[in-house]
TORKOL-4160 file (C-alpha; in steps of 0.2 Angstrom, whole numbers, padded with zeros to 4 digits, m for minus):
280
<pt num="1" X="0000" Y="0000" Z="0000"/>
<pt num="2" X="0007" Y="0017" Z="m0005"/>
<pt num="3" X="0010" Y="0030" Z="0009"/>
<pt num="4" X="0000" Y="0046" Z="0006"/>
<pt num="5" X="0010" Y="0060" Z="m0001"/>
<pt num="6" X="0007" Y="0079" Z="m0006"/>
<pt num="7" X="m0010" Y="0084" Z="m0011"/>
<pt num="8" X="m0017" Y="0067" Z="m0013"/>
<pt num="9" X="m0002" Y="0060" Z="m0023"/>
<pt num="10" X="0005" Y="0045" Z="m0017"/>
<pt num="11" X="0023" Y="0046" Z="m0010"/>
<pt num="12" X="0027" Y="0029" Z="m0018"/>
<pt num="13" X="0021" Y="0022" Z="m0035"/>
<pt num="14" X="0004" Y="0014" Z="m0034"/>
<pt num="15" X="0003" Y="m0004" Z="m0040"/>
<pt num="16" X="m0011" Y="m0005" Z="m0053"/>
<pt num="17" X="m0017" Y="m0021" Z="m0061"/>
<pt num="18" X="m0019" Y="m0015" Z="m0079"/>
<pt num="19" X="m0022" Y="m0027" Z="m0093"/>
<pt num="20" X="m0018" Y="m0019" Z="m0109"/>
<pt num="21" X="m0030" Y="m0028" Z="m0121"/>
<pt num="22" X="m0036" Y="m0013" Z="m0131"/>
<pt num="23" X="m0021" Y="m0002" Z="m0133"/>
<pt num="24" X="m0031" Y="0008" Z="m0147"/>
<pt num="25" X="m0043" Y="0013" Z="m0134"/>
<pt num="26" X="m0030" Y="0020" Z="m0123"/>
<pt num="27" X="m0022" Y="0029" Z="m0137"/>
<pt num="28" X="m0038" Y="0037" Z="m0143"/>
<pt num="29" X="m0043" Y="0041" Z="m0125"/>
<pt num="30" X="m0027" Y="0051" Z="m0123"/>
<pt num="31" X="m0031" Y="0060" Z="m0140"/>
<pt num="32" X="m0048" Y="0063" Z="m0132"/>
<pt num="33" X="m0041" Y="0072" Z="m0117"/>
<pt num="34" X="m0031" Y="0083" Z="m0129"/>
<pt num="35" X="m0046" Y="0087" Z="m0139"/>
<pt num="36" X="m0056" Y="0091" Z="m0123"/>
<pt num="37" X="m0041" Y="0102" Z="m0118"/>
<pt num="38" X="m0042" Y="0111" Z="m0135"/>
<pt num="39" X="m0061" Y="0114" Z="m0134"/>
<pt num="40" X="m0061" Y="0121" Z="m0116"/>
<pt num="41" X="m0046" Y="0131" Z="m0119"/>
<pt num="42" X="m0055" Y="0139" Z="m0134"/>
<pt num="43" X="m0071" Y="0142" Z="m0123"/>
<pt num="44" X="m0060" Y="0150" Z="m0109"/>
<pt num="45" X="m0050" Y="0161" Z="m0120"/>
<pt num="46" X="m0065" Y="0168" Z="m0129"/>
<pt num="47" X="m0074" Y="0171" Z="m0112"/>
<pt num="48" X="m0058" Y="0180" Z="m0105"/>
<pt num="49" X="m0057" Y="0191" Z="m0120"/>
<pt num="50" X="m0075" Y="0195" Z="m0118"/>
<pt num="51" X="m0073" Y="0199" Z="m0100"/>
<pt num="52" X="m0057" Y="0210" Z="m0103"/>
<pt num="53" X="m0066" Y="0219" Z="m0117"/>
<pt num="54" X="m0055" Y="0213" Z="m0131"/>
<pt num="55" X="m0067" Y="0204" Z="m0142"/>
<pt num="56" X="m0072" Y="0186" Z="m0138"/>
<pt num="57" X="m0089" Y="0179" Z="m0133"/>
<pt num="58" X="m0097" Y="0166" Z="m0122"/>
<pt num="59" X="m0098" Y="0150" Z="m0131"/>
<pt num="60" X="m0100" Y="0131" Z="m0128"/>
<pt num="61" X="m0092" Y="0115" Z="m0134"/>
<pt num="62" X="m0102" Y="0116" Z="m0150"/>
<pt num="63" X="m0096" Y="0134" Z="m0153"/>
<pt num="64" X="m0078" Y="0129" Z="m0149"/>
<pt num="65" X="m0079" Y="0116" Z="m0163"/>
<pt num="66" X="m0085" Y="0129" Z="m0175"/>
<pt num="67" X="m0070" Y="0140" Z="m0170"/>
<pt num="68" X="m0058" Y="0125" Z="m0173"/>
<pt num="69" X="m0066" Y="0122" Z="m0191"/>
<pt num="70" X="m0062" Y="0141" Z="m0195"/>
<pt num="71" X="m0044" Y="0139" Z="m0191"/>
<pt num="72" X="m0031" Y="0134" Z="m0205"/>
<pt num="73" X="m0032" Y="0115" Z="m0207"/>
<pt num="74" X="m0047" Y="0115" Z="m0196"/>
<pt num="75" X="m0056" Y="0101" Z="m0205"/>
<pt num="76" X="m0041" Y="0089" Z="m0202"/>
<pt num="77" X="m0041" Y="0095" Z="m0184"/>
<pt num="78" X="m0059" Y="0091" Z="m0182"/>
<pt num="79" X="m0057" Y="0073" Z="m0188"/>
<pt num="80" X="m0043" Y="0070" Z="m0176"/>
<pt num="81" X="m0054" Y="0078" Z="m0162"/>
<pt num="82" X="m0068" Y="0067" Z="m0167"/>
<pt num="83" X="m0058" Y="0051" Z="m0167"/>
<pt num="84" X="m0051" Y="0056" Z="m0150"/>
<pt num="85" X="m0068" Y="0059" Z="m0143"/>
<pt num="86" X="m0074" Y="0042" Z="m0149"/>
<pt num="87" X="m0059" Y="0034" Z="m0140"/>
<pt num="88" X="m0063" Y="0043" Z="m0124"/>
<pt num="89" X="m0082" Y="0039" Z="m0126"/>
<pt num="90" X="m0078" Y="0020" Z="m0128"/>
<pt num="91" X="m0066" Y="0021" Z="m0113"/>
<pt num="92" X="m0079" Y="0028" Z="m0102"/>
<pt num="93" X="m0093" Y="0016" Z="m0107"/>
<pt num="94" X="m0081" Y="0001" Z="m0105"/>
<pt num="95" X="m0077" Y="0008" Z="m0088"/>
<pt num="96" X="m0095" Y="0009" Z="m0084"/>
<pt num="97" X="m0098" Y="m0009" Z="m0089"/>
<pt num="98" X="m0082" Y="m0018" Z="m0083"/>
<pt num="99" X="m0078" Y="m0006" Z="m0068"/>
<pt num="100" X="m0061" Y="m0003" Z="m0076"/>
<pt num="101" X="m0058" Y="0011" Z="m0063"/>
<pt num="102" X="m0061" Y="m0001" Z="m0049"/>
<pt num="103" X="m0076" Y="0009" Z="m0041"/>
<pt num="104" X="m0084" Y="m0006" Z="m0034"/>
<pt num="105" X="m0102" Y="m0011" Z="m0033"/>
<pt num="106" X="m0108" Y="m0001" Z="m0018"/>
<pt num="107" X="m0120" Y="0014" Z="m0021"/>
<pt num="108" X="m0107" Y="0027" Z="m0023"/>
<pt num="109" X="m0097" Y="0016" Z="m0035"/>
<pt num="110" X="m0112" Y="0012" Z="m0046"/>
<pt num="111" X="m0117" Y="0030" Z="m0047"/>
<pt num="112" X="m0099" Y="0035" Z="m0053"/>
<pt num="113" X="m0101" Y="0021" Z="m0066"/>
<pt num="114" X="m0117" Y="0028" Z="m0072"/>
<pt num="115" X="m0109" Y="0045" Z="m0073"/>
<pt num="116" X="m0095" Y="0037" Z="m0083"/>
<pt num="117" X="m0107" Y="0030" Z="m0095"/>
<pt num="118" X="m0117" Y="0047" Z="m0097"/>
<pt num="119" X="m0100" Y="0055" Z="m0100"/>
<pt num="120" X="m0096" Y="0042" Z="m0113"/>
<pt num="121" X="m0112" Y="0045" Z="m0122"/>
<pt num="122" X="m0111" Y="0064" Z="m0121"/>
<pt num="123" X="m0094" Y="0064" Z="m0129"/>
<pt num="124" X="m0099" Y="0052" Z="m0142"/>
<pt num="125" X="m0113" Y="0064" Z="m0147"/>
<pt num="126" X="m0099" Y="0078" Z="m0147"/>
<pt num="127" X="m0088" Y="0067" Z="m0158"/>
<pt num="128" X="m0103" Y="0065" Z="m0170"/>
<pt num="129" X="m0105" Y="0084" Z="m0171"/>
<pt num="130" X="m0087" Y="0086" Z="m0175"/>
<pt num="131" X="m0088" Y="0073" Z="m0189"/>
<pt num="132" X="m0103" Y="0083" Z="m0196"/>
<pt num="133" X="m0094" Y="0099" Z="m0195"/>
<pt num="134" X="m0079" Y="0092" Z="m0203"/>
<pt num="135" X="m0089" Y="0086" Z="m0218"/>
<pt num="136" X="m0099" Y="0102" Z="m0219"/>
<pt num="137" X="m0116" Y="0095" Z="m0214"/>
<pt num="138" X="m0117" Y="0100" Z="m0196"/>
<pt num="139" X="m0124" Y="0115" Z="m0186"/>
<pt num="140" X="m0118" Y="0124" Z="m0171"/>
<pt num="141" X="m0130" Y="0115" Z="m0160"/>
<pt num="142" X="m0137" Y="0131" Z="m0153"/>
<pt num="143" X="m0154" Y="0130" Z="m0144"/>
<pt num="144" X="m0153" Y="0111" Z="m0141"/>
<pt num="145" X="m0154" Y="0113" Z="m0122"/>
<pt num="146" X="m0170" Y="0123" Z="m0124"/>
<pt num="147" X="m0177" Y="0111" Z="m0137"/>
<pt num="148" X="m0173" Y="0096" Z="m0125"/>
<pt num="149" X="m0181" Y="0106" Z="m0110"/>
<pt num="150" X="m0197" Y="0109" Z="m0121"/>
<pt num="151" X="m0198" Y="0091" Z="m0126"/>
<pt num="152" X="m0196" Y="0085" Z="m0108"/>
<pt num="153" X="m0210" Y="0098" Z="m0102"/>
<pt num="154" X="m0222" Y="0090" Z="m0114"/>
<pt num="155" X="m0221" Y="0074" Z="m0105"/>
<pt num="156" X="m0232" Y="0070" Z="m0089"/>
<pt num="157" X="m0224" Y="0077" Z="m0075"/>
<pt num="158" X="m0212" Y="0086" Z="m0086"/>
<pt num="159" X="m0208" Y="0101" Z="m0075"/>
<pt num="160" X="m0203" Y="0089" Z="m0061"/>
<pt num="161" X="m0192" Y="0080" Z="m0074"/>
<pt num="162" X="m0183" Y="0096" Z="m0078"/>
<pt num="163" X="m0182" Y="0101" Z="m0060"/>
<pt num="164" X="m0174" Y="0084" Z="m0056"/>
<pt num="165" X="m0162" Y="0086" Z="m0070"/>
<pt num="166" X="m0157" Y="0103" Z="m0063"/>
<pt num="167" X="m0155" Y="0096" Z="m0046"/>
<pt num="168" X="m0144" Y="0082" Z="m0053"/>
<pt num="169" X="m0133" Y="0095" Z="m0062"/>
<pt num="170" X="m0131" Y="0105" Z="m0046"/>
<pt num="171" X="m0126" Y="0089" Z="m0037"/>
<pt num="172" X="m0113" Y="0085" Z="m0050"/>
<pt num="173" X="m0107" Y="0104" Z="m0049"/>
<pt num="174" X="m0105" Y="0102" Z="m0030"/>
<pt num="175" X="m0095" Y="0085" Z="m0033"/>
<pt num="176" X="m0083" Y="0095" Z="m0044"/>
<pt num="177" X="m0081" Y="0108" Z="m0031"/>
<pt num="178" X="m0077" Y="0094" Z="m0018"/>
<pt num="179" X="m0065" Y="0086" Z="m0031"/>
<pt num="180" X="m0056" Y="0103" Z="m0032"/>
<pt num="181" X="m0055" Y="0105" Z="m0013"/>
<pt num="182" X="m0050" Y="0086" Z="m0010"/>
<pt num="183" X="m0038" Y="0086" Z="m0025"/>
<pt num="184" X="m0036" Y="0066" Z="m0024"/>
<pt num="185" X="m0027" Y="0066" Z="m0040"/>
<pt num="186" X="m0015" Y="0053" Z="m0036"/>
<pt num="187" X="m0028" Y="0039" Z="m0040"/>
<pt num="188" X="m0029" Y="0045" Z="m0058"/>
<pt num="189" X="m0013" Y="0053" Z="m0063"/>
<pt num="190" X="0004" Y="0044" Z="m0062"/>
<pt num="191" X="0016" Y="0058" Z="m0056"/>
<pt num="192" X="0027" Y="0048" Z="m0045"/>
<pt num="193" X="0042" Y="0053" Z="m0055"/>
<pt num="194" X="0040" Y="0072" Z="m0054"/>
<pt num="195" X="0047" Y="0083" Z="m0042"/>
<pt num="196" X="0037" Y="0089" Z="m0027"/>
<pt num="197" X="0037" Y="0107" Z="m0033"/>
<pt num="198" X="0030" Y="0102" Z="m0050"/>
<pt num="199" X="0016" Y="0092" Z="m0041"/>
<pt num="200" X="0011" Y="0107" Z="m0031"/>
<pt num="201" X="0009" Y="0117" Z="m0047"/>
<pt num="202" X="m0001" Y="0103" Z="m0055"/>
<pt num="203" X="m0012" Y="0102" Z="m0039"/>
<pt num="204" X="m0015" Y="0121" Z="m0040"/>
<pt num="205" X="m0019" Y="0122" Z="m0058"/>
<pt num="206" X="m0030" Y="0106" Z="m0057"/>
<pt num="207" X="m0040" Y="0113" Z="m0042"/>
<pt num="208" X="m0043" Y="0129" Z="m0051"/>
<pt num="209" X="m0049" Y="0121" Z="m0067"/>
<pt num="210" X="m0060" Y="0108" Z="m0059"/>
<pt num="211" X="m0068" Y="0122" Z="m0048"/>
<pt num="212" X="m0071" Y="0133" Z="m0063"/>
<pt num="213" X="m0080" Y="0119" Z="m0072"/>
<pt num="214" X="m0090" Y="0115" Z="m0056"/>
<pt num="215" X="m0096" Y="0133" Z="m0056"/>
<pt num="216" X="m0101" Y="0133" Z="m0074"/>
<pt num="217" X="m0111" Y="0117" Z="m0071"/>
<pt num="218" X="m0119" Y="0125" Z="m0056"/>
<pt num="219" X="m0126" Y="0139" Z="m0066"/>
<pt num="220" X="m0133" Y="0126" Z="m0079"/>
<pt num="221" X="m0142" Y="0117" Z="m0065"/>
<pt num="222" X="m0149" Y="0134" Z="m0059"/>
<pt num="223" X="m0155" Y="0138" Z="m0077"/>
<pt num="224" X="m0164" Y="0121" Z="m0077"/>
<pt num="225" X="m0173" Y="0124" Z="m0061"/>
<pt num="226" X="m0178" Y="0141" Z="m0066"/>
<pt num="227" X="m0185" Y="0133" Z="m0082"/>
<pt num="228" X="m0195" Y="0121" Z="m0071"/>
<pt num="229" X="m0201" Y="0134" Z="m0059"/>
<pt num="230" X="m0206" Y="0146" Z="m0073"/>
<pt num="231" X="m0212" Y="0133" Z="m0085"/>
<pt num="232" X="m0202" Y="0141" Z="m0099"/>
<pt num="233" X="m0190" Y="0131" Z="m0109"/>
<pt num="234" X="m0182" Y="0147" Z="m0115"/>
<pt num="235" X="m0174" Y="0148" Z="m0098"/>
<pt num="236" X="m0163" Y="0132" Z="m0101"/>
<pt num="237" X="m0146" Y="0133" Z="m0107"/>
<pt num="238" X="m0128" Y="0125" Z="m0107"/>
<pt num="239" X="m0111" Y="0132" Z="m0105"/>
<pt num="240" X="m0113" Y="0147" Z="m0116"/>
<pt num="241" X="m0129" Y="0153" Z="m0106"/>
<pt num="242" X="m0120" Y="0149" Z="m0089"/>
<pt num="243" X="m0105" Y="0161" Z="m0095"/>
<pt num="244" X="m0118" Y="0174" Z="m0100"/>
<pt num="245" X="m0125" Y="0173" Z="m0083"/>
<pt num="246" X="m0108" Y="0176" Z="m0075"/>
<pt num="247" X="m0106" Y="0191" Z="m0087"/>
<pt num="248" X="m0121" Y="0198" Z="m0080"/>
<pt num="249" X="m0113" Y="0198" Z="m0063"/>
<pt num="250" X="m0098" Y="0208" Z="m0070"/>
<pt num="251" X="m0083" Y="0206" Z="m0079"/>
<pt num="252" X="m0072" Y="0200" Z="m0065"/>
<pt num="253" X="m0083" Y="0184" Z="m0061"/>
<pt num="254" X="m0083" Y="0180" Z="m0079"/>
<pt num="255" X="m0064" Y="0183" Z="m0081"/>
<pt num="256" X="m0060" Y="0172" Z="m0065"/>
<pt num="257" X="m0070" Y="0157" Z="m0072"/>
<pt num="258" X="m0064" Y="0160" Z="m0089"/>
<pt num="259" X="m0046" Y="0158" Z="m0084"/>
<pt num="260" X="m0051" Y="0144" Z="m0073"/>
<pt num="261" X="m0058" Y="0135" Z="m0089"/>
<pt num="262" X="m0041" Y="0138" Z="m0097"/>
<pt num="263" X="m0034" Y="0129" Z="m0081"/>
<pt num="264" X="m0046" Y="0115" Z="m0084"/>
<pt num="265" X="m0039" Y="0113" Z="m0102"/>
<pt num="266" X="m0021" Y="0112" Z="m0094"/>
<pt num="267" X="m0028" Y="0099" Z="m0082"/>
<pt num="268" X="m0035" Y="0089" Z="m0097"/>
<pt num="269" X="m0018" Y="0090" Z="m0105"/>
<pt num="270" X="m0011" Y="0082" Z="m0089"/>
<pt num="271" X="m0023" Y="0068" Z="m0090"/>
<pt num="272" X="m0018" Y="0065" Z="m0108"/>
<pt num="273" X="0000" Y="0063" Z="m0103"/>
<pt num="274" X="m0001" Y="0056" Z="m0085"/>
<pt num="275" X="m0019" Y="0048" Z="m0083"/>
<pt num="276" X="m0019" Y="0029" Z="m0078"/>
<pt num="277" X="m0031" Y="0023" Z="m0091"/>
<pt num="278" X="m0038" Y="0006" Z="m0087"/>
<pt num="279" X="m0049" Y="m0004" Z="m0099"/>
<pt num="280" X="m0052" Y="m0020" Z="m0091"/>
């Protein structure tokens, strides 16, 4: 058993039983982390520029994909991003089915595995959107949160369904803030060969990034609950609308979260390099 080290990192290497039966999943999952880093960096930089009055705008993952396709060689980059997101999605679904991350069969572990499956499906959908954009047959995905809320509210008890969805997003946001505070990254990142000072830097950046993303999702949850309370699908929204709410609170709240999202992009790059990816 490894002794605890700095900021949740083990002082000694952690022994992991990893059976590398699907190395292509591992490779694509790492590309997927890089893809996520690129998209969140785009969102954060655009939001920071908007907060500082130097252009920019609030956008979401779909908008970030559209920014990528406008860049030189953007079509090729989108294909790479899509492949990486597919690998990431497959890894998350495999984890949910096989418990590759070793979360266990108790309630907490089962909930985490369900969350892993949901993330896998969500990133699979994002990969599909990237493919469509690369081939020129996609759209920016704008208004999909509102459309989904409208469809849900047409169902019996739809207001409650939307309210529960908002509550679930708020719980997820709270968990992200807890992760930022606890920073138990040693279970996920293999940093045993790095110096203590570098670990401290990684902990700080990772905490800032995870917390910023948690704040963004917290506002998404608030928007969903407001949608339910007012029976108005137009109140629903995603990352873009969350950042717009922050902008309404002033430039500095938006700037802080925007730079935090850039920190989250750095955290995703660290995952691409150092994440322990288990597939069985």
